[in-house]
N, C-alpha and C positions, 0 to 999 in steps of 0.2 A: 970413573965410577958412575958419574951421573949419566953418561951416555949409555952405559951398560944397563942401568935401571930403566931408562927410557925405552931401550930396546926390548927389555923383558916385559915391560908394561904393554908395549905395542904388540908383542908376540902373544901375550895373554889375551889381549883384546881381540886379535885376529882369530884366536882359537875358539872364540864364542860364536863365530860365524860358520855356517855349513859350507863345506867345499863344493863349489859348483860342478867340478869335474866328477867327483864321486856321486853327486846327486843325479847325474844323467848317464852314468856308466861306470867308468873306471878311472881312478886318479893314478898317474904315473909315479907320483912321489910316495905313495903308500903311507907307511908310518911316519915318514919324514915330512909329510905335508904340514904347512903352517896353519892350514884351516882344520876345522873340526869335521871328522867323518861321521855322518849320521848313522843311526840304526836303520836296517833294511825294513821297508814296509812289506807286510805279508801280501798285500793286494797287488802292488805294482813291481815289487822286488827291488826298488831303488833305495839308495842310502839317503833318505830324505827326512827321517824322523830325528829331531833334535833330542839328544839324551837328557837335557836339563830343562826343556821347555814343554811342559805338559799341554799347554794351550795349543802350541804349534802342532804337536803330535796328534792331538784330538781333531784339529781342523783338517789336517792332511788326510787322516784316516776317513773322516766324514766325506771329504771331497772325492777320495778314491773310491769309496763305496758307491757314491752317486754316479760317477763315471762308469764304474763296472756294471751297475744295474741298467744304466742307459744303453751301454754297448750290448748287454745281454738281451734287452728288450727290443732293440732296433730291428732285427730280422723278423720278429713277430709283428711289429708295427707295420712294416712294409708288406708282409704277407697278408694281413687283414685289410690293407688299404688298396692293394694293386688292382683288384678287379671291380671295385665299387663304382656304380653308375650314378651320376647326378640325376635326381628325380625331376629336374626342371628341363635341362637341355638333353638328357638321355645319353650323354657321352660318358665313357669311362674316364674318370678324373685324371688318372695317371697317364692317359693316352692323349690328352689334349695337345693341340699343335704347339701352343706356346708354353714353355716351361713355367713361366710366371703364373699360369692359370691352373697348374696342377696342384691346387691346394683346396682343402675342404673348409666350408663354413660350418663349424660345429654348432648346432642349436642346443641351448642349455637344457631344454625340457622335453625333447623328443629324440628319437634315434633314426630319423630319416636322413638320407644322404643328399647333400647339396654341395656343389662346388662353390668356392668363395665368390666368384664373379656373379653367378646366378642369384645367390641369396642376397648379395649386395644390391643387385638390380631390383629384386623383389621388395626389399625393405626400403628402397628409395622411391618406389612408385608413388606418383601423386594422385592417381585416379581412384585409389582405394582408401578407406578410412584406416586409422591407426591400428585398430584391433585386428584387421585383416592382415596388414603388412607385417605385424609383429608375430603373426602365427606362421606355422609351417605350411608351405605350399601344398603339402599332401594331406596331413591329418588335421590341420587348423589348430593344433595345440600352441598356445602362446609361449614364446621364449623371449625373456628380457635381454638375453645376451647371444651374440653370434661371435664365436671365437675362431680366428684364422688358425689353421693347423696344417702342417705338411703331412700328418698321418691321421688316420681315422680313429676317433675316440668315442666309445659308446657308453662305458660304465659311468654311473653318476659320480662316484668318488674321483675317477680320473678326470672327468669334466671339471669338477670343482678345483682340482689341482691346476688344470690348464687355465681356467679363468683367473686364479690367483697369480699364476706365473705371468700371465699376459698383463694383468693390472700392474704388477711390480715392474715389468719391463716398461710400461707406459709411464709410470711414476718417475722413471729415471730419464725420460725423454722430454726435452724442453718444449713447452707449449708455444706454438707459433703465433697464437693470438696474444698471449701475454708478452712475448718477445723481450724477455729479460727486463720487464718493467717499462718498455717503450710503448707497448700496445695495451690493449684491453681485452680480456677474455670474457665472453658473455656467460660463461658457466661458473665463474668465480670459484668458490670452495668445492663445487661439485665436479670440477674438471679432473680427469684422470691423469693429465699430463703435469709435468713439473713447472711450478711457478717460482722461478728463482732469478735473482738479480745477478749482474756480471761478477760481483764479489762472492757469490755463492749463497748469500742470504735468501731464505725462503720468504715468500709473500706472507704477511700477517693475515690470518683469517678475517674476512669481512664480518663486522659485528652486526650490521643490519641484516635481518632475515628477509629472504625473498618473499614478497607478497605483503609486507607490512606497510609499504608506501606505494600509492598508485603511480607516482612519478617515477619511482625506482623500477616498478614493474614495466612501465612504458619504455624506459631506457633499455631494459633487458630485452624487451620484445623487439625494439628497433635493432639491437645488436644481432638478435637471432635472424631477423629477415635479411640483414646485410650478409650474414653468413650463408643463408640459403641462396641469395643472389650470386655470391661469389662462387658457390658450388655449381650453379647453373651455367656460369660463364667459363668454367674450367672443364678439363677432361675428367669426368667423374671417376673413371676406373684406372687412372694412372697410379693411384695409391690406395688400393682396395682396403688395406687394414685401417688406414687413417680415416677413410670414408665411413667404414662401419662404425668406428668409435665416435666420430663426429655426429653421425646420425643418431646413435643411441643417446648421446649427450643432448642433442636437439630435442628428442622426445622427453628426456628428463626435465629440460628447461620448460617445455610447454606444460608439463604436469605441475611444476612449481608455480608457473605463472597463473595457472587455473586453480591454484590452491589445493591441488591433490597431493597427498603425502605418499611416500614410499613408492 
C-alpha cells in the first residue's frame, strides 16, 4: 500500500511537468503519457502553454510575439541595409571583403551612414579635439553613442531600443579590467560592463565621488593613461565593439576628472 501511494505521488508530481515530446511536435504516448500535455500556442502552434501556470503562459506568449516580430522585420531590415554606402570609405557596407566589417556604426543623433570600422577609427583619432571626433564625419552633429549593428537603424525610437539592448548585453558581460575582483577598473560605477566576483556577488558602489579628492583623481587619471597605452600597443580593431565602448567610457572619465557633469 505504501509503495502504491509513493507511485501515485510520483505520477502526480510528473504530471505537473510539460511533456518535452509534445512541446516540440507529437508525443507517441498520447493520452497515456505520464507528463502533462500543454495547450497549443496560437503563435508557434506547439503544445507549450502550461494549463495551470499563468506566469509561464504569459512569458512564453511574450517571447513568441518577440520572435515573430523579429522574423517579420528581418527581410525589411536587410532590404533597407543592403545598398547603403559608408560616408567615410565610400564602400557598400554589405559588400565589404571581410564579413566582420559588414556592420554599421549607428550614430545616436544623426542619420548618416558609417561602417563600424570607419567610425571607430574616426572617434579614436588623436589629431582632432574631442568635439570633432564625437561629431558625425559628414554633418558634424555630436553623437554621444555609437552602436554596432548588423542592420541599418534610422528612426529615433528604434535607436533608443538598440542603445538599451546594447547596454543590457554589456551589463551581462564581465569587465576585463575588474577581472572578478582581481583587477581594477578605471571607470568604477560608470562602467557599462559587469563587476562581479567569482561567487556571483556584485561589486559594492564606490562611496567616494569622482573629483572630491585630488589624490583619487590622480589615481583615476593614471588608470586612464595606462588604458590608452594598452590600446596603443594592441591591434585596435580586433574587437571593434569593445573599442567603441572603451573609448566612450574614456571620454566619460575625462569629463568626470575635469569636473564636467552629464
